[in-house]
VOPAGU-2260 file (C-alpha; in pm, 1 decimal, decimal comma):
REM VOPAGU-2260
SITE   aa  ch    i         X         Y         Z
SITE  MET   A    0       0,0       0,0       0,0
SITE  PRO   A    1     176,4     324,6    -110,3
SITE  GLN   A    2     256,1     575,2     164,1
SITE  VAL   A    3     435,1     910,2     183,8
SITE  ASN   A    4     557,0    1030,4     525,1
SITE  GLY   A    5     342,8     763,9     685,9
SITE  ARG   A    6      23,6     872,1     508,8
SITE  PHE   A    7    -168,4     654,1     265,1
SITE  VAL   A    8    -163,8     776,2     -95,9
SITE  PRO   A    9    -474,6     682,1    -298,8
SITE  ASP   A   10    -477,0     595,5    -666,6
SITE  MET   A   11    -625,4     915,1    -807,6
SITE  LYS   A   12    -701,0     754,9   -1143,4
SITE  SER   A   13    -916,3     471,9   -1007,6
SITE  PRO   A   14   -1287,4     505,6   -1099,8
SITE  ARG   A   15   -1566,2     458,5    -847,1
SITE  THR   A   16   -1654,8      91,9    -798,9
SITE  PRO   A   17   -1989,0      25,9    -973,0
SITE  ASP   A   18   -2283,4     -87,5    -761,7
SITE  ASN   A   19   -2345,4    -461,4    -755,9
SITE  GLU   A   20   -2700,4    -466,9    -896,5
SITE  GLU   A   21   -2934,4    -743,0   -1006,8
SITE  PRO   A   22   -3033,4    -722,0   -1376,7
SITE  ALA   A   23   -3317,5    -470,1   -1410,1
SITE  ALA   A   24   -3541,7    -688,5   -1626,1
SITE  GLU   A   25   -3526,6    -970,9   -1371,2
SITE  ARG   A   26   -3550,7    -777,3   -1046,3
SITE  ALA   A   27   -3852,9    -574,7   -1166,1
SITE  CYS   A   28   -4060,7    -894,5   -1154,8
SITE  ASP   A   29   -4011,9    -972,4    -785,6
SITE  PHE   A   30   -3906,4    -823,3    -453,6
SITE  ARG   A   31   -3546,8    -944,8    -443,8
SITE  PRO   A   32   -3294,6    -681,8    -323,1
SITE  VAL   A   33   -3190,0    -462,0    -614,2
SITE  ASP   A   34   -2839,1    -399,1    -484,1
SITE  LYS   A   35   -2646,1    -705,8    -369,3
SITE  GLY   A   36   -2381,5    -495,2    -194,8
SITE  PHE   A   37   -2005,9    -494,3    -237,5
SITE  THR   A   38   -1803,5    -811,0    -233,2
SITE  GLU   A   39   -1483,6    -801,6     -28,5
SITE  GLU   A   40   -1282,0    -737,9    -344,3
SITE  MET   A   41   -1506,9    -446,9    -440,3
SITE  ALA   A   42   -1496,7    -299,0     -89,3
SITE  LEU   A   43   -1117,7    -311,4     -76,4
SITE  ALA   A   44   -1088,8    -150,6    -419,6
SITE  GLU   A   45   -1325,3     130,1    -319,8
SITE  ALA   A   46   -1155,7     185,1      17,2
SITE  GLU   A   47    -830,1     244,6    -173,2
SITE  ARG   A   48    -993,4     550,3    -334,0
SITE  CYS   A   49   -1032,6     736,8      -2,8
SITE  MET   A   50    -790,4    1031,1      16,7
SITE  ASP   A   51    -762,6    1019,1     397,8
SITE  CYS   A   52    -812,8    1395,0     404,9
SITE  LYS   A   53    -655,8    1597,9     685,4
SITE  LYS   A   54    -990,7    1778,1     717,5
SITE  PRO   A   55   -1259,1    1518,2     641,3
SITE  PHE   A   56   -1561,0    1713,0     521,6
SITE  CYS   A   57   -1743,1    1380,5     482,4
SITE  VAL   A   58   -1772,9    1361,5     861,6
SITE  GLU   A   59   -1928,2    1709,1     866,6
SITE  GLY   A   60   -2180,1    1587,5     610,8
SITE  CYS   A   61   -2287,5    1294,3     829,5
SITE  PRO   A   62   -2575,9    1387,6    1064,0
SITE  VAL   A   63   -2437,5    1155,0    1334,2
SITE  ASN   A   64   -2068,6    1236,9    1273,9
SITE  ILE   A   65   -1935,1     888,3    1199,6
SITE  ASN   A   66   -1553,0     880,8    1178,8
SITE  ILE   A   67   -1564,1     790,9     810,1
SITE  PRO   A   68   -1190,0     806,2     730,1
SITE  LYS   A   69   -1112,8     578,1    1022,9
SITE  PHE   A   70   -1359,4     305,2     930,4
SITE  ILE   A   71   -1248,9     316,8     565,6
SITE  GLU   A   72    -887,0     284,1     675,4
SITE  GLN   A   73    -986,1     -18,5     883,9
SITE  ILE   A   74   -1149,9    -171,3     574,9
SITE  ARG   A   75    -824,0    -119,9     383,9
SITE  GLU   A   76    -651,0    -310,5     663,7
SITE  LYS   A   77    -919,2    -583,9     641,5
SITE  ASN   A   78   -1012,3    -505,9    1000,7
SITE  TYR   A   79   -1384,0    -529,5     928,9
SITE  GLY   A   80   -1487,6    -580,0    1290,2
SITE  GLY   A   81   -1294,9    -269,2    1389,4
SITE  ALA   A   82   -1459,2     -73,8    1108,0
SITE  LEU   A   83   -1801,2    -182,3    1230,2
SITE  ASP   A   84   -1714,1     -87,9    1587,2
SITE  THR   A   85   -1605,4     257,1    1466,6
SITE  ILE   A   86   -1938,1     313,0    1291,7
SITE  ARG   A   87   -2135,7     183,8    1588,5
SITE  GLU   A   88   -1973,2     437,8    1817,1
SITE  GLU   A   89   -2206,2     687,8    1648,4
SITE  SER   A   90   -2466,2     484,0    1454,3
SITE  MET   A   91   -2639,4     165,6    1561,5
SITE  LEU   A   92   -2791,7     100,6    1217,9
SITE  PRO   A   93   -2508,7      77,5     960,8
SITE  ALA   A   94   -2670,9    -195,4     750,1
SITE  ILE   A   95   -2984,0      17,5     723,7
SITE  CYS   A   96   -2819,1     356,3     667,3
SITE  GLY   A   97   -2583,1     209,2     410,5
SITE  ARG   A   98   -2890,2     112,6     207,8
SITE  VAL   A   99   -3131,3     402,8     245,1
SITE  CYS   A  100   -2943,3     721,2     341,0
SITE  PRO   A  101   -2917,3     994,4      75,0
SITE  GLN   A  102   -2538,2     986,1      80,0
SITE  GLU   A  103   -2515,2    1208,1    -227,2
SITE  ASN   A  104   -2658,2    1494,3     -17,9
SITE  GLN   A  105   -2464,1    1411,9     298,3
SITE  CYS   A  106   -2127,3    1236,7     343,0
SITE  GLU   A  107   -2058,2    1165,9     -24,4
SITE  GLY   A  108   -2181,4    1510,3    -119,4
SITE  LYS   A  109   -1900,6    1656,2      93,3
SITE  CYS   A  110   -1632,2    1412,4     -27,4
SITE  ILE   A  111   -1331,2    1608,2    -157,8
SITE  ARG   A  112   -1266,9    1347,2    -422,8
SITE  GLY   A  113   -1612,2    1412,3    -561,6
SITE  LYS   A  114   -1521,4    1772,0    -646,9
SITE  LYS   A  115   -1321,9    1663,2    -952,9
SITE  SER   A  116   -1440,1    1305,4   -1007,6
SITE  GLU   A  117   -1677,8    1063,5    -835,9
SITE  PRO   A  118   -1697,3    1056,8    -454,3
SITE  VAL   A  119   -1598,6     753,2    -252,4
SITE  ALA   A  120   -1891,6     508,3    -216,6
SITE  ILE   A  121   -1918,1     564,6     158,1
SITE  GLY   A  122   -2269,7     420,3     180,7
SITE  GLN   A  123   -2169,7      97,1      10,6
SITE  LEU   A  124   -1868,1      59,8     241,6
SITE  GLU   A  125   -2085,9     122,2     546,4
SITE  ARG   A  126   -2329,3    -142,9     427,5
SITE  PHE   A  127   -2044,2    -387,1     356,6
SITE  VAL   A  128   -1934,1    -393,1     720,3
SITE  GLY   A  129   -2288,8    -345,8     851,8
SITE  ASP   A  130   -2386,6    -674,1     687,1
SITE  GLN   A  131   -2129,1    -855,2     900,8
SITE  PRO   A  132   -2271,8    -796,0    1250,6
SITE  GLU   A  133   -2106,5   -1110,0    1387,1
SITE  LEU   A  134   -1770,6    -928,4    1362,2
SITE  ALA   A  135   -1869,9    -642,0    1592,2
SITE  SER   A  136   -1769,8    -623,7    1955,2
SITE  LYS   A  137   -2048,8    -640,9    2209,5
SITE  PRO   A  138   -2158,7    -289,1    2303,0
SITE  ALA   A  139   -2017,2    -157,7    2627,1
SITE  MET   A  140   -2300,6    -144,8    2878,9
SITE  LYS   A  141   -2297,8      77,3    3186,5
SITE  PRO   A  142   -2438,8     -63,9    3512,2
SITE  LYS   A  143   -2812,8     -31,2    3564,1
SITE  ASN   A  144   -2893,3     309,3    3712,5
SITE  GLY   A  145   -3248,9     239,4    3831,7
SITE  LYS   A  146   -3412,1     486,7    3591,7
SITE  LYS   A  147   -3690,2     394,4    3346,6
SITE  VAL   A  148   -3761,2     556,8    3010,6
SITE  ALA   A  149   -4055,7     496,9    2776,8
SITE  VAL   A  150   -3996,6     537,3    2402,1
SITE  VAL   A  151   -4305,0     582,5    2183,7
SITE  GLY   A  152   -4243,0     449,8    1833,4
SITE  SER   A  153   -3988,1     198,3    1704,8
SITE  GLY   A  154   -3880,8     375,7    1388,4
SITE  PRO   A  155   -3521,2     489,3    1336,8
SITE  SER   A  156   -3538,6     772,7    1589,5
SITE  GLY   A  157   -3706,0     563,1    1858,6
SITE  ILE   A  158   -3477,4     262,0    1834,8
SITE  THR   A  159   -3166,7     480,5    1821,5
SITE  CYS   A  160   -3270,5     659,1    2139,7
SITE  ALA   A  161   -3360,7     326,7    2303,4
SITE  GLY   A  162   -3024,0     174,0    2219,6
SITE  GLU   A  163   -2826,2     471,4    2346,2
SITE  LEU   A  164   -3023,8     477,7    2671,6
SITE  ALA   A  165   -2982,7     102,1    2722,1
SITE  ARG   A  166   -2607,1     139,4    2682,3
SITE  ASN   A  167   -2618,9     410,3    2949,4
SITE  GLY   A  168   -2782,9     178,9    3202,4
SITE  PHE   A  169   -3150,3     275,0    3167,6
SITE  ASP   A  170   -3441,8      32,9    3166,0
SITE  VAL   A  171   -3610,7     110,0    2834,4
SITE  THR   A  172   -3953,0       7,1    2707,6
SITE  VAL   A  173   -4050,3      82,7    2347,6
SITE  PHE   A  174   -4422,7     112,3    2274,0
SITE  GLU   A  175   -4504,7      34,4    1910,0
SITE  ALA   A  176   -4847,0      68,6    1747,3
SITE  PHE   A  177   -4783,1    -205,1    1489,1
SITE  PHE   A  178   -4733,0    -575,4    1552,1
SITE  THR   A  179   -4361,4    -560,7    1472,3
SITE  GLY   A  180   -4070,8    -321,7    1522,8
SITE  GLY   A  181   -3904,7     -86,2    1280,2
SITE  GLY   A  182   -4168,0     176,6    1205,8
SITE  VAL   A  183   -4124,7     332,0     862,7
SITE  LEU   A  184   -3828,6     100,0     801,3
SITE  VAL   A  185   -4070,9    -190,9     767,7
SITE  TYR   A  186   -4400,8     -37,7     657,3
SITE  GLY   A  187   -4264,6     230,6     427,2
SITE  ILE   A  188   -3952,7      91,9     259,1
SITE  PRO   A  189   -3996,8    -205,9      24,6
SITE  GLU   A  190   -3815,2    -536,2      58,0
SITE  PHE   A  191   -3620,5    -473,0    -262,9
SITE  ARG   A  192   -3457,9    -170,0     -99,6
SITE  LEU   A  193   -3438,4    -275,7     264,8
SITE  PRO   A  194   -3498,2    -643,0     352,5
SITE  LYS   A  195   -3711,4    -693,8     662,6
SITE  ALA   A  196   -3453,1    -941,6     795,5
SITE  VAL   A  197   -3200,9    -656,8     822,2
SITE  VAL   A  198   -3440,3    -450,5    1034,7
SITE  LYS   A  199   -3531,0    -751,2    1250,9
SITE  ARG   A  200   -3162,8    -813,0    1315,3
SITE  GLU   A  201   -3130,0    -462,7    1458,7
SITE  ILE   A  202   -3442,1    -503,7    1673,7
SITE  ASP   A  203   -3312,1    -838,5    1801,1
SITE  GLY   A  204   -2984,4    -668,3    1891,5
SITE  LEU   A  205   -3168,2    -411,9    2102,4
SITE  GLU   A  206   -3359,6    -687,2    2282,9
SITE  GLU   A  207   -3028,4    -856,1    2360,8
SITE  MET   A  208   -2924,3    -526,5    2521,7
SITE  GLY   A  209   -3230,7    -545,4    2745,7
SITE  VAL   A  210   -3469,0    -313,0    2559,0
SITE  LYS   A  211   -3831,1    -427,5    2598,3
SITE  PHE   A  212   -4080,8    -393,5    2313,2
SITE  GLU   A  213   -4455,6    -362,8    2368,5
SITE  TYR   A  214   -4630,8    -414,1    2033,4
SITE  ASN   A  215   -4989,5    -327,9    1937,0
SITE  SER   A  216   -4959,8     -45,5    2187,4
SITE  VAL   A  217   -5083,5     298,8    2086,6
SITE  VAL   A  218   -4973,8     544,1    2354,7
SITE  GLY   A  219   -5252,7     794,7    2389,7
SITE  ASN   A  220   -5505,1     509,2    2376,3
SITE  ILE   A  221   -5359,4     246,7    2609,9
SITE  ALA   A  222   -5203,2     507,8    2838,8
SITE  THR   A  223   -5134,6     880,4    2851,0
SITE  ALA   A  224   -4803,8    1039,8    2941,9
SITE  GLU   A  225   -4924,6    1102,0    3297,3
SITE  GLU   A  226   -5027,5     739,0    3335,5
SITE  LEU   A  227   -4683,9     624,2    3216,9
SITE  PHE   A  228   -4519,6     850,5    3472,0
SITE  ASP   A  229   -4753,1     709,5    3738,3
SITE  GLU   A  230   -4632,8     360,1    3637,3
SITE  GLY   A  231   -4277,2     459,3    3727,4
SITE  PHE   A  232   -4126,5     592,7    3405,5
SITE  ASP   A  233   -3891,4     883,1    3466,9
SITE  ALA   A  234   -3887,8    1021,4    3111,9
SITE  LEU   A  235   -4068,4     982,8    2783,2
SITE  TYR   A  236   -3929,3    1004,4    2427,4
SITE  ILE   A  237   -4186,2    1048,3    2150,9
SITE  ALA   A  238   -4091,1     932,2    1801,5
SITE  THR   A  239   -4427,9     861,9    1641,9
SITE  GLY   A  240   -4332,3     990,1    1297,3
SITE  ALA   A  241   -4538,8    1188,4    1050,5
SITE  GLY   A  242   -4756,4     931,3     880,8
SITE  LEU   A  243   -5073,2    1128,2     809,6
SITE  PRO   A  244   -5103,8    1169,6     431,1
SITE  LYS   A  245   -5129,7    1502,7     255,8
SITE  PHE   A  246   -5431,6    1532,9      29,2
SITE  LEU   A  247   -5414,9    1636,8    -334,5
SITE  ASN   A  248   -5749,6    1814,2    -285,4
SITE  VAL   A  249   -5884,1    1738,7    -631,9
SITE  PRO   A  250   -6219,0    1584,5    -732,9
SITE  GLY   A  251   -6231,9    1204,5    -732,3
SITE  GLU   A  252   -5953,4    1163,9    -477,3
SITE  ASN   A  253   -6174,7     930,3    -272,6
SITE  LEU   A  254   -6252,7     693,8    -562,8
SITE  PRO   A  255   -6174,1     324,1    -515,7
SITE  ASN   A  256   -5815,8     238,4    -620,2
SITE  VAL   A  257   -5688,0     588,4    -552,7
SITE  PHE   A  258   -5441,9     524,5    -271,2
SITE  PHE   A  259   -5220,0     722,9     -42,5
SITE  ALA   A  260   -4863,7     594,9     -66,4
SITE  ASN   A  261   -4836,8     503,1     303,0
SITE  GLU   A  262   -5150,0     290,3     283,5
SITE  TYR   A  263   -5041,1     123,5     -40,2
SITE  LEU   A  264   -4688,4      51,1      82,3
SITE  THR   A  265   -4803,5     -67,3     425,1
SITE  ARG   A  266   -5040,5    -320,1     267,4
SITE  VAL   A  267   -4756,4    -466,5      61,7
SITE  ASN   A  268   -4449,4    -417,5     281,2
SITE  LEU   A  269   -4591,3    -511,6     618,3
SITE  MET   A  270   -4910,6    -704,0     546,1
SITE  LYS   A  271   -4796,5    -903,7     239,7
SITE  ALA   A  272   -5070,2    -788,8       2,7
SITE  ASN   A  273   -4840,2    -893,2    -282,9
SITE  LYS   A  274   -4906,1   -1254,8    -177,0
SITE  PHE   A  275   -5286,7   -1236,0    -163,0
SITE  PRO   A  276   -5476,4   -1470,0    -113,9
SITE  GLU   A  277   -5197,7   -1658,3      67,6
SITE  TYR   A  278   -5216,2   -1362,2     306,2
SITE  ASP   A  279   -5556,2   -1200,5     357,1
SITE  THR   A  280   -5461,0    -837,9     290,3
SITE  PRO   A  281   -5582,4    -738,6     -57,2
SITE  THR   A  282   -5466,5    -459,4    -282,2
SITE  LYS   A  283   -5532,1    -365,9    -641,7
SITE  HIS   A  284   -5271,6    -497,1    -887,3
SITE  GLY   A  285   -5309,0    -226,6   -1150,3
SITE  LYS   A  286   -5204,5    -254,9   -1512,5
SITE  ASN   A  287   -5182,5     123,7   -1562,0
SITE  VAL   A  288   -5051,6     297,1   -1248,7
SITE  VAL   A  289   -4983,0     667,4   -1199,2
SITE  VAL   A  290   -4793,7     789,6    -890,5
SITE  PHE   A  291   -4793,7    1160,6    -808,3
SITE  GLY   A  292   -4479,1    1285,7    -635,9
SITE  GLY   A  293   -4104,7    1297,4    -686,0
SITE  GLY   A  294   -3951,9    1175,8    -360,7
SITE  ASN   A  295   -3825,9     840,9    -236,4
SITE  VAL   A  296   -4176,1     736,4    -126,2
SITE  ALA   A  297   -4309,1     797,8    -476,5
SITE  MET   A  298   -4023,5     589,0    -619,9
SITE  ASP   A  299   -4095,1     308,5    -373,0
SITE  ALA   A  300   -4464,9     312,4    -465,1
SITE  VAL   A  301   -4418,7     309,6    -843,0
SITE  ARG   A  302   -4149,3      40,7    -829,8
SITE  THR   A  303   -4376,7    -167,5    -606,9
SITE  ALA   A  304   -4659,3    -129,4    -859,7
SITE  LYS   A  305   -4422,7    -246,5   -1132,0
SITE  ARG   A  306   -4346,6    -559,8    -932,0
SITE  LEU   A  307   -4718,3    -619,2    -883,4
SITE  GLY   A  308   -4763,7    -645,4   -1258,8
SITE  ALA   A  309   -4812,2    -291,4   -1388,7
SITE  GLU   A  310   -4760,4    -279,4   -1764,3
SITE  ARG   A  311   -4733,2      99,6   -1752,5
SITE  ALA   A  312   -4602,0     261,0   -1434,2
SITE  ILE   A  313   -4570,7     639,2   -1435,0
SITE  ILE   A  314   -4412,1     890,5   -1198,0
SITE  ALA   A  315   -4598,2    1218,1   -1253,8
SITE  TYR   A  316   -4423,8    1519,5   -1104,1
SITE  ARG   A  317   -4506,6    1888,5   -1121,6
SITE  ARG   A  318   -4144,3    1990,0   -1174,5
SITE  THR   A  319   -3867,3    1832,8   -1386,1
SITE  GLU   A  320   -3648,1    1531,5   -1313,4
SITE  ASP   A  321   -3368,6    1762,1   -1198,6
SITE  GLU   A  322   -3588,3    1900,6    -918,7
SITE  MET   A  323   -3701,2    1559,6    -792,6
SITE  PRO   A  324   -3598,8    1517,5    -426,0
SITE  ALA   A  325   -3561,2    1138,3    -458,5
SITE  ARG   A  326   -3218,1     980,3    -429,5
SITE  ARG   A  327   -3051,4     970,5    -769,9
SITE  ALA   A  328   -2998,0     595,8    -725,5
SITE  GLU   A  329   -3372,0     538,7    -679,5
SITE  LEU   A  330   -3457,2     737,1    -992,1
SITE  HIS   A  331   -3190,0     548,1   -1186,5
SITE  HIS   A  332   -3321,9     211,7   -1065,2
SITE  ALA   A  333   -3683,5     303,8   -1140,9
SITE  LYS   A  334   -3609,2     407,1   -1497,4
SITE  ALA   A  335   -3397,8      96,8   -1555,1
SITE  GLU   A  336   -3694,3    -114,9   -1441,4
SITE  GLY   A  337   -3924,2      43,3   -1697,5
SITE  VAL   A  338   -4084,5     323,1   -1495,3
SITE  GLU   A  339   -4190,9     618,6   -1709,8
SITE  VAL   A  340   -4118,4     967,4   -1580,6
SITE  MET   A  341   -4379,8    1230,1   -1673,1
SITE  PRO   A  342   -4250,0    1570,4   -1562,5
SITE  LEU   A  343   -4431,0    1903,3   -1538,7
SITE  VAL   A  344   -4783,3    1776,1   -1474,9
SITE  SER   A  345   -5021,5    1825,3   -1184,5
SITE  PRO   A  346   -5347,6    1632,3   -1116,3
SITE  LEU   A  347   -5677,3    1806,8   -1177,1
SITE  GLU   A  348   -5937,5    1530,6   -1137,4
SITE  PHE   A  349   -5967,6    1154,8   -1100,8
SITE  ILE   A  350   -6232,3    1006,3   -1328,7
SITE  ALA   A  351   -6454,3     708,8   -1245,9
SITE  GLY   A  352   -6523,6     428,1   -1490,1
SITE  GLU   A  353   -6849,0     237,6   -1534,2
SITE  ASP   A  354   -6774,2      20,2   -1230,3
SITE  GLY   A  355   -6717,2     326,1   -1008,2
SITE  THR   A  356   -6342,8     280,8    -970,7
SITE  VAL   A  357   -6080,0     516,9   -1106,3
SITE  CYS   A  358   -6017,0     477,9   -1479,6
SITE  ALA   A  359   -5823,9     795,2   -1565,9
SITE  VAL   A  360   -5678,1    1115,6   -1429,8
SITE  LYS   A  361   -5683,0    1460,0   -1585,6
SITE  VAL   A  362   -5353,6    1645,6   -1548,2
SITE  GLN   A  363   -5255,6    2005,1   -1604,1
SITE  LYS   A  364   -4931,1    2055,8   -1794,3
SITE  MET   A  365   -4690,6    2297,3   -1625,5
SITE  GLU   A  366   -4384,7    2507,3   -1699,1
SITE  LEU   A  367   -4123,7    2639,0   -1457,6
SITE  GLY   A  368   -4149,0    3001,4   -1351,4
SITE  GLU   A  369   -3959,5    3203,9   -1092,8
SITE  PRO   A  370   -3799,9    3034,1    -787,4
SITE  ASP   A  371   -4021,9    2986,1    -480,2
SITE  GLU   A  372   -3924,4    2994,0    -110,8
SITE  SER   A  373   -3745,9    2657,0    -147,5
SITE  GLY   A  374   -3517,7    2801,4    -414,9
SITE  ARG   A  375   -3665,1    2577,3    -684,2
SITE  ARG   A  376   -3844,8    2725,1    -983,4
SITE  ARG   A  377   -4216,7    2736,5    -921,2
SITE  PRO   A  378   -4437,2    2525,5   -1154,3
SITE  VAL   A  379   -4689,6    2742,1   -1342,9
SITE  PRO   A  380   -4991,3    2602,8   -1534,3
SITE  ILE   A  381   -4986,8    2626,8   -1913,1
SITE  GLU   A  382   -5326,3    2764,5   -2008,8
SITE  GLY   A  383   -5541,7    2508,4   -2189,0
SITE  ALA   A  384   -5280,7    2231,5   -2172,5
SITE  ILE   A  385   -5480,0    1947,9   -2015,2
SITE  GLU   A  386   -5427,1    1577,5   -2075,4
SITE  GLU   A  387   -5613,2    1264,3   -1968,4
SITE  ILE   A  388   -5407,5     961,8   -1861,4
SITE  PRO   A  389   -5572,3     616,5   -1837,3
SITE  CYS   A  390   -5510,3     443,3   -1503,7
SITE  ASP   A  391   -5669,8     171,1   -1294,3
SITE  VAL   A  392   -5458,3     261,0    -988,0
SITE  ALA   A  393   -5347,1     609,3    -879,8
SITE  ILE   A  394   -5122,9     679,5    -583,0
SITE  SER   A  395   -5063,3    1009,2    -404,1
SITE  ALA   A  396   -4709,5    1044,9    -266,7
SITE  ILE   A  397   -4681,9    1420,0    -218,2
SITE  GLY   A  398   -4579,7    1411,5     147,8
SITE  THR   A  399   -4716,4    1359,0     498,0
SITE  ASN   A  400   -4839,6    1552,0     798,0
SITE  ALA   A  401   -4791,3    1507,0    1171,5
SITE  ASN   A  402   -4921,9    1187,5    1323,7
SITE  PRO   A  403   -5234,9    1295,4    1515,2
SITE  PHE   A  404   -5163,3    1056,5    1803,5
SITE  ALA   A  405   -4910,4    1307,1    1935,0
SITE  SER   A  406   -5195,6    1526,8    2054,3
SITE  LYS   A  407   -5348,0    1236,8    2249,0
SITE  ILE   A  408   -5035,4    1155,0    2449,3
SITE  GLY   A  409   -5089,2    1445,6    2684,4
SITE  GLY   A  410   -4844,3    1591,6    2930,5
SITE  LYS   A  411   -4758,8    1959,7    2917,7
SITE  MET   A  412   -4579,7    1956,7    2583,4
SITE  GLU   A  413   -4692,7    2201,1    2316,7
SITE  LEU   A  414   -4765,2    2142,5    1948,5
SITE  ASN   A  415   -4724,4    2394,3    1669,3
SITE  LYS   A  416   -5010,8    2496,0    1440,8
SITE  TRP   A  417   -4940,0    2200,7    1207,1
SITE  GLY   A  418   -4957,8    1944,2    1489,4
SITE  TYR   A  419   -4583,7    1882,0    1522,3
SITE  ILE   A  420   -4427,1    1866,4    1867,9
SITE  ILE   A  421   -4223,6    2170,7    1968,2
SITE  ALA   A  422   -3884,0    2049,0    2089,0
SITE  ASP   A  423   -3538,2    2197,6    2136,5
SITE  GLU   A  424   -3326,8    2137,1    1826,2
SITE  GLU   A  425   -3014,4    2040,0    2023,1
SITE  THR   A  426   -3164,4    1834,1    2305,5
SITE  GLY   A  427   -3508,0    1721,5    2186,5
SITE  GLN   A  428   -3663,9    1837,1    2514,9
SITE  THR   A  429   -4021,5    1958,9    2482,0
SITE  THR   A  430   -4201,2    2227,0    2679,7
SITE  ASP   A  431   -4273,1    1950,5    2932,4
SITE  PRO   A  432   -3934,0    1890,0    3101,9
SITE  ARG   A  433   -4016,6    1519,3    3146,6
SITE  ILE   A  434   -4083,4    1460,1    2776,5
SITE  TRP   A  435   -3846,5    1458,5    2478,7
SITE  ALA   A  436   -3936,6    1418,1    2112,0
SITE  GLY   A  437   -3755,8    1376,3    1782,4
SITE  GLY   A  438   -3766,7    1257,8    1424,3
SITE  ASP   A  439   -4044,8    1336,1    1180,4
SITE  ILE   A  440   -4296,3    1427,0    1452,6
SITE  VAL   A  441   -4075,9    1730,3    1523,2
SITE  THR   A  442   -3914,0    1812,5    1188,6
SITE  GLY   A  443   -4169,5    1683,5     941,9
SITE  ALA   A  444   -4081,9    1408,8     695,3
SITE  ALA   A  445   -3703,3    1379,7     666,2
SITE  THR   A  446   -3437,1    1109,6     635,4
SITE  VAL   A  447   -3359,1     801,6     842,6
SITE  ILE   A  448   -3020,7     935,5     949,1
SITE  LEU   A  449   -3160,9    1272,9    1060,3
SITE  ALA   A  450   -3418,9    1091,0    1272,9
SITE  MET   A  451   -3139,0     881,2    1421,4
SITE  GLY   A  452   -2942,4    1196,0    1499,6
SITE  ALA   A  453   -3240,4    1333,8    1689,3
SITE  GLY   A  454   -3265,2    1009,6    1886,7
SITE  LYS   A  455   -2897,7    1030,8    1983,1
SITE  LYS   A  456   -2925,8    1390,9    2097,3
SITE  ALA   A  457   -3234,9    1314,5    2302,2
SITE  ALA   A  458   -3070,2    1013,2    2469,3
SITE  ALA   A  459   -2773,7    1229,2    2570,3
SITE  SER   A  460   -3006,5    1496,8    2706,7
SITE  ILE   A  461   -3219,8    1244,7    2897,6
SITE  THR   A  462   -2906,0    1093,9    3048,4
SITE  LYS   A  463   -2784,1    1434,8    3159,5
SITE  SER   A  464   -3124,3    1534,1    3296,4
SITE  LEU   A  465   -3189,2    1214,1    3494,5
SITE  LEU   A  466   -2833,1    1138,2    3606,7
SITE  GLY   A  467   -2670,0    1480,5    3604,5
SITE  GLU   A  468   -2403,1    1355,8    3361,4
């Protein structure tokens, strides 16, 4: 391995290692994982590309501040267990984050090498070691401190907070509304992007650390915050997410076979509607499917429809491809699988067929005008430019609102006018000093890693508050 003055010297001419993908024509017919992950040979080749920067901007780009250069160096040395331990000092979910984080906007987006060529495939390297959990050291556990914390929600923010608190000696109980753990990781992200076995492995690891999970438990219905405190809990962390769908507010939105993305994905991802009647959750397997939206959820929905037999699967977005907020990898995969992108259109009306179900959607063609408050050019209707698209399934994936259960939990915490919990950005503490909150129920819909970061901050604040540390 070439070195100068004791520092590693990368091969500046080496191209980025291509992703290890299943053939598009084959994978679009079933729910097998699209990306098989790096082999050892691929991981070593990619690790050689890291420049070992004196000032690693990639770490600044990571919401949980993983020591990226260190774990990549450990991969170069074939010390995979050490690399995994380095990641787990800051992130308990490397196999998940390596698969679903928008690295191009975070760590890889800050990679110095990416300024003149392609950035190091940090996400793929994280996944490579994350998929070898047997190599990791057992987490260091502090002695039990006698304090109890309730965590509401087992999505990425909730389980991150639970794990950090368990390591700090707290007795932690996670209350989950569904019958299994993982939150949006299991109901929102399809098997072809994040296998359920990977999420279960992380949940099992938390249980081995002593975290208790209470499933089918909707806090606010089974118990309020005050009742949990009366039962002996010393603090409460709320991570219920933002799963309430946003409406398109157009005629025909309530027609049969017009779905919200969360409902559609939950039926398939968590309740196995793709295997009906083997499993008793039905869904409509459309032949002509239109999905409105341009984010990762829209991509997940349209790619799911393709796997359920859609002959024509369309992503309809009111801006252009360049403005789509979805990960570039997801857009690339969708197009390779035969998904059609229809930019610059907005829905006007869903039309019912003779049987009363949706048979078409009228869309307004748009053009880009001046930038709006987000900095993106605002879509403006083109007068008279209206088109009708045949469809037997339509899916709305334009975003979500705050989960309304937050208002039922009680306590003295305050909500803003949109129903999100008001919490300190650095600590997660709410206006009720006994209650912390984080993730999408505070910020609105965001990324897995940002939700995890909120869980970490809250765990540190809870520890300081209850133990004075």
